[in-house]
C-alpha positions as a Markdown table, in Angstrom:
| # | Residue | x | y | z |
|---|---|---|---|---|
| 1 | Met | -55.1 | 17.4 | 52.5 |
| 2 | Gln | -53.3 | 20.2 | 50.6 |
| 3 | Ser | -50.1 | 19.7 | 52.9 |
| 4 | Val | -50.3 | 16.0 | 52.0 |
| 5 | Ile | -51.0 | 16.3 | 48.2 |
| 6 | Ala | -48.5 | 19.1 | 47.4 |
| 7 | Pro | -45.4 | 17.0 | 48.0 |
| 8 | Leu | -46.8 | 14.1 | 46.2 |
| 9 | Ser | -47.8 | 16.4 | 43.2 |
| 10 | Ser | -44.1 | 17.8 | 43.2 |
| 11 | Gln | -42.7 | 14.3 | 43.1 |
| 12 | Leu | -45.1 | 13.2 | 40.2 |
| 13 | Asp | -44.0 | 16.2 | 38.3 |
| 14 | Glu | -40.3 | 15.5 | 38.8 |
| 15 | Phe | -40.9 | 11.9 | 38.0 |
| 16 | Arg | -42.6 | 12.8 | 34.7 |
| 17 | Ser | -39.7 | 15.3 | 34.0 |
| 18 | Arg | -37.3 | 12.4 | 34.4 |
| 19 | Ile | -39.2 | 10.0 | 32.2 |
| 20 | Glu | -39.3 | 12.6 | 29.4 |
| 21 | Thr | -35.5 | 13.3 | 29.7 |
| 22 | Ile | -34.8 | 9.5 | 29.5 |
| 23 | Tyr | -37.0 | 9.1 | 26.6 |
| 24 | Asp | -35.4 | 11.9 | 24.7 |
| 25 | Thr | -32.0 | 10.5 | 25.4 |
| 26 | Glu | -33.1 | 7.0 | 24.3 |
| 27 | Asn | -34.4 | 8.3 | 21.2 |
| 28 | Arg | -31.2 | 10.3 | 20.4 |
| 29 | Glu | -29.0 | 7.2 | 21.2 |
| 30 | Arg | -31.3 | 5.0 | 19.3 |
| 31 | Ala | -31.0 | 7.3 | 16.2 |
| 32 | Ser | -27.1 | 7.4 | 16.6 |
| 33 | Leu | -26.8 | 3.6 | 17.0 |
| 34 | Leu | -29.0 | 3.2 | 13.9 |
| 35 | Thr | -26.7 | 5.5 | 11.9 |
| 36 | Glu | -23.7 | 3.6 | 13.1 |
| 37 | Ile | -25.1 | 0.3 | 12.2 |
| 38 | Arg | -26.0 | 1.7 | 8.7 |
| 39 | Leu | -22.4 | 2.8 | 8.3 |
| 40 | Leu | -21.1 | -0.5 | 9.5 |
| 41 | Lys | -23.4 | -2.3 | 7.1 |
| 42 | Asp | -22.1 | -0.1 | 4.2 |
| 43 | Met | -18.5 | -0.6 | 5.2 |
| 44 | Asn | -18.9 | -4.4 | 5.5 |
| 45 | Glu | -20.5 | -4.5 | 2.0 |
| 46 | Arg | -17.8 | -2.3 | 0.4 |
| 47 | Leu | -15.1 | -4.6 | 2.0 |
| 48 | Gly | -16.8 | -7.7 | 0.8 |
| 49 | Arg | -17.0 | -6.4 | -2.8 |
| 50 | Glu | -13.4 | -5.4 | -2.5 |
| 51 | Ala | -12.4 | -8.8 | -1.2 |
| 52 | Thr | -14.5 | -10.5 | -3.9 |
| 53 | Asn | -12.8 | -8.4 | -6.6 |
| 54 | Leu | -9.4 | -9.1 | -5.1 |
| 55 | Ala | -10.1 | -12.8 | -5.0 |
| 56 | Arg | -11.4 | -12.8 | -8.6 |
| 57 | Ala | -8.4 | -10.8 | -9.8 |
| 58 | Leu | -5.8 | -13.1 | -7.9 |
| 59 | Lys | -7.6 | -16.2 | -9.3 |
| 60 | Gly | -7.8 | -15.0 | -12.8 |
| 61 | Asp | -4.7 | -12.9 | -13.5 |
| 62 | Ser | -1.3 | -14.2 | -12.8 |
| 63 | Lys | 0.2 | -10.9 | -13.3 |
| 64 | Gln | -2.0 | -9.4 | -10.6 |
| 65 | Arg | -1.1 | -12.3 | -8.4 |
| 66 | Gly | 2.5 | -11.6 | -8.8 |
| 67 | Asn | 2.1 | -7.8 | -8.0 |
| 68 | Trp | 0.1 | -8.7 | -5.0 |
| 69 | Gly | 2.9 | -11.0 | -3.7 |
| 70 | Glu | 5.6 | -8.3 | -4.3 |
| 71 | Ile | 3.5 | -5.8 | -2.4 |
| 72 | Gln | 3.3 | -8.2 | 0.7 |
| 73 | Leu | 7.1 | -8.9 | 0.3 |
| 74 | Gln | 7.8 | -5.0 | 0.3 |
| 75 | Arg | 5.6 | -4.5 | 3.4 |
| 76 | Ile | 7.5 | -7.2 | 5.3 |
| 77 | Leu | 10.8 | -5.6 | 4.1 |
| 78 | Glu | 9.7 | -2.1 | 5.3 |
| 79 | Glu | 8.6 | -3.5 | 8.8 |
| 80 | Ser | 11.9 | -5.4 | 9.2 |
| 81 | Gly | 13.8 | -2.1 | 9.9 |
| 82 | Leu | 16.1 | -2.7 | 6.8 |
| 83 | Arg | 16.5 | 0.3 | 4.5 |
| 84 | Lys | 15.7 | 0.3 | 0.8 |
| 85 | Gly | 18.8 | 1.3 | -1.2 |
| 86 | Arg | 21.2 | 0.5 | 1.5 |
| 87 | Glu | 20.5 | -2.9 | 3.0 |
| 88 | Tyr | 18.3 | -4.1 | 0.2 |
| 89 | Glu | 17.5 | -3.5 | -3.4 |
| 90 | Val | 14.2 | -4.0 | -5.3 |
| 91 | Gln | 13.8 | -5.2 | -9.0 |
| 92 | Val | 17.5 | -5.1 | -9.8 |
| 93 | Ser | 18.1 | -6.0 | -13.5 |
| 94 | Val | 21.1 | -8.5 | -14.1 |
| 95 | Gln | 22.5 | -9.9 | -17.3 |
| 96 | Thr | 23.6 | -13.5 | -17.4 |
| 97 | Glu | 26.5 | -14.9 | -19.1 |
| 98 | Asp | 24.4 | -16.1 | -21.9 |
| 99 | Ser | 22.9 | -12.6 | -22.4 |
| 100 | Arg | 19.6 | -13.3 | -20.7 |
| 101 | Arg | 18.2 | -10.4 | -18.4 |
| 102 | Leu | 16.9 | -11.6 | -15.1 |
| 103 | Gln | 15.2 | -9.4 | -12.5 |
| 104 | Pro | 15.0 | -10.8 | -9.0 |
| 105 | Asp | 12.4 | -9.3 | -6.7 |
| 106 | Val | 14.6 | -8.4 | -3.9 |
| 107 | Ile | 18.4 | -8.6 | -3.3 |
| 108 | Val | 19.2 | -8.4 | 0.6 |
| 109 | His | 22.7 | -7.3 | 1.3 |
| 110 | Leu | 24.8 | -8.8 | 4.2 |
| 111 | Pro | 28.1 | -7.6 | 5.7 |
| 112 | Glu | 31.3 | -8.5 | 3.8 |
| 113 | Gly | 29.6 | -8.1 | 0.5 |
| 114 | Lys | 27.3 | -11.1 | 0.6 |
| 115 | Asp | 23.8 | -11.2 | -0.7 |
| 116 | Ile | 20.5 | -13.0 | -0.4 |
| 117 | Val | 18.0 | -13.2 | -3.3 |
| 118 | Ile | 14.3 | -13.2 | -2.5 |
| 119 | Asp | 11.7 | -14.1 | -5.1 |
| 120 | Ser | 8.0 | -14.0 | -4.4 |
| 121 | Lys | 5.7 | -16.8 | -5.8 |
| 122 | Val | 2.1 | -16.8 | -5.5 |
| 123 | Ser | 0.0 | -20.0 | -5.8 |
| 124 | Leu | -3.6 | -19.5 | -4.9 |
| 125 | Val | -6.0 | -21.0 | -7.6 |
| 126 | Ala | -5.9 | -24.6 | -6.4 |
| 127 | Tyr | -5.6 | -23.5 | -2.8 |
| 128 | Glu | -8.9 | -21.5 | -3.2 |
| 129 | Lys | -10.7 | -24.5 | -4.9 |
| 130 | Tyr | -9.6 | -26.8 | -2.2 |
| 131 | His | -11.3 | -24.7 | 0.5 |
| 132 | Ser | -14.3 | -24.0 | -1.7 |
| 133 | Ala | -14.8 | -27.8 | -2.5 |
| 134 | Glu | -17.6 | -29.7 | -0.6 |
| 135 | Asp | -16.6 | -33.2 | -1.6 |
| 136 | Glu | -13.4 | -34.8 | 0.1 |
| 137 | Gln | -12.4 | -36.5 | -3.1 |
| 138 | Glu | -12.5 | -33.1 | -4.9 |
| 139 | Arg | -10.4 | -31.6 | -2.1 |
| 140 | Lys | -7.7 | -34.4 | -2.7 |
| 141 | Ile | -7.6 | -33.4 | -6.3 |
| 142 | His | -7.2 | -29.8 | -5.5 |
| 143 | Ile | -4.5 | -30.1 | -2.8 |
| 144 | Lys | -2.4 | -32.2 | -5.3 |
| 145 | Ala | -2.8 | -29.5 | -7.9 |
| 146 | His | -1.8 | -27.0 | -5.2 |
| 147 | Ile | 1.3 | -28.9 | -4.3 |
| 148 | Ala | 2.2 | -29.3 | -7.9 |
| 149 | Ser | 1.9 | -25.6 | -8.5 |
| 150 | Ile | 4.3 | -24.9 | -5.6 |
| 151 | Arg | 6.8 | -27.6 | -6.9 |
| 152 | Ser | 6.5 | -26.0 | -10.4 |
| 153 | His | 7.5 | -22.6 | -8.9 |
| 154 | Ile | 10.4 | -24.3 | -7.2 |
| 155 | Lys | 11.7 | -25.7 | -10.4 |
| 156 | Ser | 11.2 | -22.6 | -12.2 |
| 157 | Leu | 13.0 | -20.5 | -9.7 |
| 158 | Gly | 15.9 | -23.0 | -9.5 |
| 159 | Ser | 16.3 | -22.9 | -13.3 |
| 160 | Lys | 17.0 | -19.2 | -13.1 |
| 161 | Gly | 20.1 | -19.6 | -11.1 |
| 162 | Tyr | 19.7 | -16.4 | -9.1 |
| 163 | Asn | 22.4 | -17.5 | -6.6 |
| 164 | Arg | 24.8 | -17.7 | -9.4 |
| 165 | Leu | 24.1 | -14.4 | -11.2 |
| 166 | Pro | 27.3 | -12.3 | -12.1 |
| 167 | Gly | 27.9 | -9.3 | -9.9 |
| 168 | Ile | 25.7 | -10.8 | -7.0 |
| 169 | Lys | 27.7 | -12.5 | -4.2 |
| 170 | Ser | 24.7 | -14.6 | -3.1 |
| 171 | Leu | 24.7 | -17.4 | -0.8 |
| 172 | Asp | 24.1 | -20.8 | -2.0 |
| 173 | Met | 20.3 | -20.6 | -1.3 |
| 174 | Val | 17.5 | -18.4 | -2.9 |
| 175 | Ile | 14.5 | -17.6 | -0.7 |
| 176 | Met | 11.1 | -18.5 | -2.3 |
| 177 | Phe | 8.5 | -16.2 | -0.5 |
| 178 | Val | 4.9 | -17.5 | -0.4 |
| 179 | Pro | 2.8 | -14.5 | 0.7 |
| 180 | Leu | -0.2 | -16.6 | 2.0 |
| 181 | Glu | 1.2 | -18.6 | 5.0 |
| 182 | Pro | -1.9 | -20.9 | 5.3 |
| 183 | Ala | -1.4 | -22.0 | 1.6 |
| 184 | Leu | 2.4 | -23.0 | 2.3 |
| 185 | Leu | 1.5 | -24.8 | 5.5 |
| 186 | Leu | -1.3 | -26.7 | 3.9 |
| 187 | Ala | 1.3 | -27.8 | 1.3 |
| 188 | Phe | 3.8 | -28.9 | 4.0 |
| 189 | Glu | 1.0 | -30.7 | 5.9 |
| 190 | His | 0.0 | -32.9 | 2.8 |
| 191 | Asp | 3.6 | -33.2 | 1.5 |
| 192 | Pro | 6.3 | -33.1 | 4.2 |
| 193 | Glu | 9.1 | -33.8 | 1.7 |
| 194 | Leu | 8.3 | -30.6 | -0.2 |
| 195 | Phe | 10.7 | -28.5 | 2.0 |
| 196 | Asn | 13.5 | -30.9 | 1.6 |
| 197 | Glu | 13.0 | -31.2 | -2.0 |
| 198 | Ala | 13.2 | -27.3 | -2.4 |
| 199 | Phe | 16.2 | -27.4 | -0.2 |
| 200 | Arg | 18.0 | -29.7 | -2.4 |
| 201 | Asn | 17.4 | -27.4 | -5.3 |
| 202 | Glu | 18.8 | -24.6 | -3.3 |
| 203 | Ile | 15.5 | -23.0 | -2.7 |
| 204 | Leu | 14.4 | -22.0 | 0.9 |
| 205 | Leu | 10.5 | -22.0 | 1.3 |
| 206 | Val | 9.2 | -19.2 | 3.7 |
| 207 | Gly | 6.1 | -17.7 | 4.5 |
| 208 | Pro | 5.4 | -14.2 | 5.9 |
| 209 | Ser | 6.4 | -15.1 | 9.6 |
| 210 | Thr | 9.4 | -17.1 | 8.7 |
| 211 | Leu | 10.6 | -14.3 | 6.3 |
| 212 | Met | 10.0 | -11.6 | 9.0 |
| 213 | Ala | 12.1 | -13.6 | 11.6 |
| 214 | Thr | 15.0 | -14.1 | 8.9 |
| 215 | Leu | 14.9 | -10.4 | 8.0 |
| 216 | Gln | 15.0 | -9.6 | 11.8 |
| 217 | Ile | 18.2 | -11.6 | 12.2 |
| 218 | Ile | 19.8 | -9.8 | 9.2 |
| 219 | Tyr | 18.7 | -6.5 | 10.7 |
| 220 | Asn | 20.5 | -7.4 | 14.0 |
| 221 | Ile | 23.6 | -8.5 | 12.0 |
| 222 | Trp | 23.7 | -5.1 | 10.3 |
| 223 | Arg | 23.3 | -3.4 | 13.6 |
| 224 | His | 26.1 | -5.2 | 15.2 |
| 225 | Glu | 28.2 | -4.6 | 11.9 |
| 226 | Tyr | 27.5 | -0.7 | 12.2 |
| 227 | Gln | 28.5 | -0.8 | 15.9 |
| 228 | Asn | 31.8 | -2.5 | 15.2 |
| 229 | Arg | 32.5 | -0.1 | 12.4 |
| 230 | Asn | 31.8 | 2.8 | 14.7 |
| 231 | Ala | 34.1 | 1.2 | 17.4 |
| 232 | Leu | 36.9 | 0.9 | 14.8 |
| 233 | Glu | 36.4 | 4.5 | 13.7 |
| 234 | Ile | 36.5 | 5.6 | 17.3 |
| 235 | Ala | 39.6 | 3.9 | 18.0 |
| 236 | Thr | 41.2 | 5.3 | 14.9 |
| 237 | Glu | 40.0 | 8.9 | 15.8 |
| 238 | Ala | 41.4 | 8.2 | 19.4 |
| 239 | Gly | 44.8 | 7.3 | 18.0 |
| 240 | Lys | 44.7 | 10.4 | 15.7 |
| 241 | Leu | 43.9 | 12.6 | 18.8 |
| 242 | His | 46.6 | 11.0 | 20.8 |
| 243 | Asp | 49.1 | 11.7 | 18.3 |
| 244 | Gln | 48.1 | 15.3 | 17.8 |
| 245 | Phe | 48.2 | 15.8 | 21.5 |
| 246 | Val | 51.7 | 14.5 | 21.7 |
| 247 | Leu | 52.8 | 16.9 | 18.9 |
| 248 | Phe | 51.0 | 19.7 | 20.7 |
| 249 | Ala | 52.7 | 18.9 | 24.1 |
| 250 | Asp | 56.1 | 18.7 | 22.4 |
| 251 | Ala | 55.5 | 22.1 | 20.8 |
| 252 | Leu | 54.5 | 23.5 | 24.1 |
| 253 | Glu | 57.7 | 22.3 | 25.8 |
| 254 | Lys | 59.8 | 23.8 | 22.9 |
| 255 | Thr | 57.9 | 27.0 | 23.4 |
| 256 | Gly | 58.7 | 27.0 | 27.1 |
| 257 | Val | 62.4 | 26.5 | 26.4 |
| 258 | Gln | 62.4 | 29.3 | 23.9 |
| 259 | Leu | 60.6 | 31.6 | 26.5 |
| 260 | Lys | 63.1 | 30.6 | 29.2 |
| 261 | Lys | 66.0 | 31.6 | 26.8 |
| 262 | Ala | 64.4 | 34.7 | 26.1 |
| 263 | Met | 63.8 | 35.6 | 29.8 |
| 264 | Asp | 67.4 | 34.7 | 30.5 |
| 265 | Ser | 68.6 | 37.1 | 27.6 |
| 266 | Tyr | 66.1 | 39.7 | 29.1 |
| 267 | Glu | 67.6 | 39.4 | 32.6 |
| 268 | Thr | 71.3 | 39.7 | 31.2 |
| 269 | Thr | 70.3 | 42.7 | 29.1 |
| 270 | Arg | 68.5 | 44.3 | 32.1 |
| 271 | Lys | 71.5 | 43.7 | 34.4 |
| 272 | Arg | 73.7 | 45.6 | 31.9 |
| 273 | Leu | 71.3 | 48.6 | 32.2 |
| 274 | Val | 71.2 | 49.0 | 36.0 |
| 275 | Ala | 74.0 | 46.9 | 37.6 |
| 276 | Gly | 77.7 | 47.6 | 37.8 |
| 277 | Arg | 79.6 | 50.6 | 37.9 |
| 278 | Gly | 79.2 | 52.9 | 35.0 |
| 279 | Asn | 75.9 | 51.2 | 33.9 |
| 280 | Leu | 73.9 | 52.8 | 31.2 |
| 281 | Val | 71.1 | 54.1 | 33.4 |
| 282 | Ser | 73.5 | 56.0 | 35.8 |
| 283 | Arg | 75.3 | 57.5 | 33.0 |
| 284 | Thr | 72.0 | 58.7 | 31.4 |
| 285 | Leu | 70.9 | 60.1 | 34.8 |
| 286 | Lys | 74.3 | 61.9 | 35.2 |
| 287 | Leu | 73.8 | 63.6 | 31.8 |
| 288 | Gln | 70.4 | 64.8 | 33.1 |
| 289 | Asp | 72.2 | 66.1 | 36.2 |
| 290 | Leu | 74.7 | 67.9 | 34.2 |
| 291 | Gly | 71.9 | 69.9 | 32.5 |
| 292 | Ala | 71.2 | 67.9 | 29.4 |
| 293 | Arg | 67.8 | 68.9 | 28.1 |
| 294 | Ala | 65.4 | 65.8 | 28.1 |
| 295 | Lys | 61.6 | 65.4 | 27.8 |
| 296 | Lys | 61.2 | 61.8 | 28.9 |
| 297 | Lys | 61.7 | 60.3 | 32.3 |
| 298 | Met | 63.5 | 57.2 | 33.3 |
| 299 | Pro | 61.1 | 54.3 | 33.9 |
| 300 | Val | 60.5 | 53.7 | 37.6 |
| 301 | Asn | 61.2 | 50.1 | 37.5 |
| 302 | Leu | 64.7 | 50.6 | 36.2 |
| 303 | Leu | 65.4 | 53.3 | 39.0 |
| 304 | Asp | 64.2 | 50.7 | 41.6 |
| 305 | Gly | 66.7 | 48.1 | 40.6 |
| 306 | Leu | 69.5 | 50.7 | 40.1 |
| 307 | Glu | 72.6 | 50.0 | 42.2 |
| 308 | Glu | 74.2 | 52.8 | 44.1 |
């Protein structure tokens, strides 16, 4: 009986140990999960409060709505690859011919000194009321108000004449940026003529995605422009290098000619030292043979070339 019960008892002890381990692990995981749920709940409540505060601010304060739109425009510009202070300028103050001072949100530069003016316009009050309304008739009223708000922004922007400001070589169109794309698409859906109407007023209506695509095209234009400028600079430097090399080669040839002349002169002078009857080396050696006192010896290379 002992031999039968002993293994069973051991297995029961091992099973109990495993159960306790699993129970402790589940308790720890349950406590950790509860903590994460509480953190997630707190975060959602905080985000909800922030979103509510933002919505209230955007609906109640036109200045804050404008600032929010400018921030969205700035983010898109930063993500486009264009560089502030080089390919675009922000809040440039320009004085008109009638002494008015205007300040476009952004001026995007193009090659050959051309510019594009971008101005942000936020229209959210009627849009928010449209989505909050439960009655279809009330929605129709709010969508008309929303379209009227965008149309009002179009007329206001067109009256400023940003594309005709002195010192700005702008294209014929000014880009009106609506930072909330669904709001712009909703207006187009209920009034398809709105885009053409803005276009006739030299205004191009864009949302975030359309503006990003436009800025990416401008970025690629600048990239090719810089490549072309570099190619022209390389060609100019190559021409300068070629001319400098020609001057160097010419100077080297002249140096060779001068060296040849110097060598010929050296050979002539050396022959006069060692060649011919009564040459200077022979006469000098003869003086030494006659008993002239001398401390220096004649160079060996002159003696090798000495004619008998």
